[in-house]
N, C-alpha and C positions, 0 to 999 in steps of 0.2 A: 386492577380492581382489588380493593382490600386495603391492607395496612401498608403505608409507605415505609421504606427502609429507614428514612430519617427519624421517624417517630420511634422506631425500635432502638435507635441509637440514643435518643433522648431518654427513653425508658431505662436503658442500661445505665446511663449517666446518673439519673436520679436515684436509681436503686443503689448504685455504688456510693453516691454521696450520702444517702441515708444510712448505709452500712458503716461508712467511715465515722459519721457523727455518733452512731450508736456505739461503736467501739470506743470512741474517746470518752463519751459521757457515761457509758455503761448502761444506758437506757435503750431498750429495744424499740421504743416508740418511734424513734427517728428512722430506723430501718423500715418499719412498717409504713410510716408516713411516706417515705421516699418511694417504696414499691407501689403504694396505692396511687400516688401522684403520677408516677410513670405509667401505670396501667390506664389511668383515666386519660392521660395524654395520648396514649396509643389508641384508645377507643375513640377519641375525639376527632382524629384526623383520618381521612380516607383519600384514595386516589382513584380517579376514573380514567380509563384510557381514552385515546382520541375518538374512538367510535362508540363510546358508552355514555349512557345517561343513568344516574342513580335516582331512584324514586324514594324520597324520604318521607316517612310517616312520623308524626309527632303525637305521641300518646294515642296511636291507632288511627289518626286522621291524616289525610294527605297534607303535606306541608309545602314541599318545593322539589324541583328537579335540580340536580347538581351534576357538574362535569361538562367537558372533560377537564382533567387536571386535579390538583389537590384541593380539598375543601374540608370544612369542619362540621361536626354534628355535636349534639349534646348527648353524652353517654347515658344509657338507660332510658332517657326520655325519647330520643330519636332512634328509629330503626330504618334499615334499608332492605326491604323485602325483595326488590327486583333491581337488576342491572340490565338495562335495555340496550340491545345491540342495534345500532343504526345503519349498519352496512346492508348491502343487497344480499339476500339469502336465497338459495335455491332449494326447492322442496320437490322431490319426485313423488308422483302419485299415479295410481293405476285404477282401471275399471275392468274387472274380469267378468267374462261371459255376460256381457250386456247386449240386449237385443237392439238392433237398429230399427229405423222406421219400417224397413221392408223385412223385418223378423229374421235377421241374420245375427247369430251370436259372435261377438268380437271381443278381443282383449286389447285394450288400448293403454299404452304407456305414455306419460307426459311429464313435463317438468314446469314448475312455476317459479318465476323470478319475482320476488316481492321485497318490500322494505317497510319498516316502521316509521311513520311520519309524525305520529302523535304518541310519544311514550306514556303520557298520562292515561290516555284511553286504553292503550295496550296493557297497562298494569292494573287498571281499576275496572274496566268494563267487561273483561273476560277472564276466566280463571287461568287458562293456559292458552295464550294466543297462538302458539306454534301448533298445538294439537287442533285447535279450532280451525286454523287455516287449512290444515291437511284434510280434515273431514269436509270442510266447505268445498275444497277443490274436487274431491272425489264425487261429491253429490252433484256439483255443477257439470262435471264430465259425463256422468251417467245421464243427466237431463239432456245434454247436447247430443249424445249418441242416440238417445231415443227419438229425437226430433230430426235426425239426419239419415238419409239413405246411404247404403254402403258405397255406391259409386261416387256419390258426392263427397263422402269422407275420404276416399282414396285420392281424389284429384283436387279437392278444394280445402287443403289443410290450412292455408293461410286465413281463409275466411272463418273457419272453425276456430282457429287459434284466437283470432280477434274477438269473436263472440264469446268464447270461453273466458278470456281475460276480463271482458266487460262484466260477465255474470259474477265472477269471483270478486272483482273489485266492489261491486254493489253490496255483496254480502259481508265483506271485511271492512268496509268504510267505517262502520260504527265502532270497530276495534282499533282505529288509528293505524290501519295497515293499508298500504297501496300496492295493488297488483300491477307489476310493471309489464310483464309479458308471459305468455304461455306458449310452449312448443310441444306439439305431439311428436314423440320420437318413433313410435312404431304402432302399427295396426295389424294384429294377428287374426286370421280367419281360419276356420277348420280346413284340414287337408283335402277332404272331399270337395269342398266348395272351391278350393284353389284349382283342382283338376277341371272342374266344370267351367270355371271362368277361363282357364287356359284353352279349352276346346271351343268355347264361345268366341274368344279372341281370334283363334285360328280360322274358324268359320267366317268371321267378319272380314278378316283379311282376304280370304279366298273370294268372298262376295265382291269386295272392292276391286280385286284383280279382274274378275269377270266383267264388272261394269266398265272398268277402264278399257278392257279389250273390246267390248261392244262399242264404246265410244270411238275407239280407234278405227274399227271397221266402218262405222258411219262416216267418219272423216275421209277414209280412203274411198268409199263409194261416192261421196260428194266430189272428190277430186277427179275420179274416173268420169263422172257425169259431166263435169266441166270440160274434161279433155275430149269427150265424145262429141261435144258441140262443135269443136274445131274440124271434125272429120265429116260432118253432115253435108256441107257444101263443097267438100274437097275430096272426091274419091281417089285421086292420085296419091294424096298424102296417106290415106288409109291403106292403099295398095302397097306403098313403100314401107309403111310401118309393119304390115303383115309379113312382108318378105324379110324385113330386118329381124323380126322375132323368130322366123323359121331358120334363118341363117345362124342366129345366136344359139338356137337349140341344137343345130348340127355341129357346132363348134365344141360342144361339151363331150366329145368322144362317144357319141351315141351311134350305135350301128343301125338302129331302127328308129325312124321318126314317123310317128303316126299323125297324119294331117287329115282333118275332115274333108270330105269331097266338096262340100259347099265352100270351104275356105280355099281349096285348090282352084275351083272354078272362079271364085272372086278374084284371086290373084292372077288368073289367066296363065297358069302353068301347064295347061293341057294335060291334065290327069297325070299319069305315071311318067310320060315322056318329059314333061316339064320338070317334075321332081328329080328325074334322073339327070337331066342337064344341069340342074342346080347342084346336085351332089357332085357331078364331075367338075363343075366350076369350083366347088369348095375343095375337092381333093387335088386339083391341079397344082396349087402351091406346095402341097405336101409332097407330091411326086417330084416336083422340081427340087425340093430340098433334099429328097432321098438321092436323086441323081447327082447333085452336087456333092453329097457325102461320099458316093461311090468313086467319083473322080478324085 
């Protein structure tokens, strides 16, 4: 952007030539003419970089866009008030202490990716398109926050990003600016509300755990109900199952086993005599092992 080095070289050459002619002829007009010619040449040539567009006004009116590369203008008559950057630009913006739809104050940080697609509108339709985009982004963010509940904002950022980008693009289209994307970086909520939300989440997890436990109990009860149907018409199987359960309980190094009298009568153990015989039957293998150990 600005004066090309080659024009400075030409200016120096013309000034040196004018000075040489002035020295030979003794007339300083040649030196002045050479300096003026070099200065006009320097002012006539400009260079725009690959990502720039120069907005040229001729006598105060829009004339043409130039760039990238070297181009010429008419000194004094033409002016270049703006050099428009056509690259993608990132602009961070914030909304502090903005109330959500459910009246929760939040601080939101976001970043906007945008690009100038019409340099003429960006230069002529708005005084400072960078400041205008910044203010439009903040206003749009506050509008979106006011229309969104806190829970939706925390879990639905992609949808909010898309909506926010669309709103900003509609507002900046008249300025020749295209909003490419918006990304919400952080949503800050008050510390007291964070504690309350944490307690709410913990209570919700406990509720879900109890519901899961209750469902498990129902499933187990249904399985027991299905198993009981197989014993209704087969009392021998029920008798063997009851004795197996009693035997398993005695194997767990229990010195006392409490058995309901109704269960004893059902299994036909003959009250205490039957239980004693069952205990002797269980202890016989252990006595045999002890005797083998003594041998």
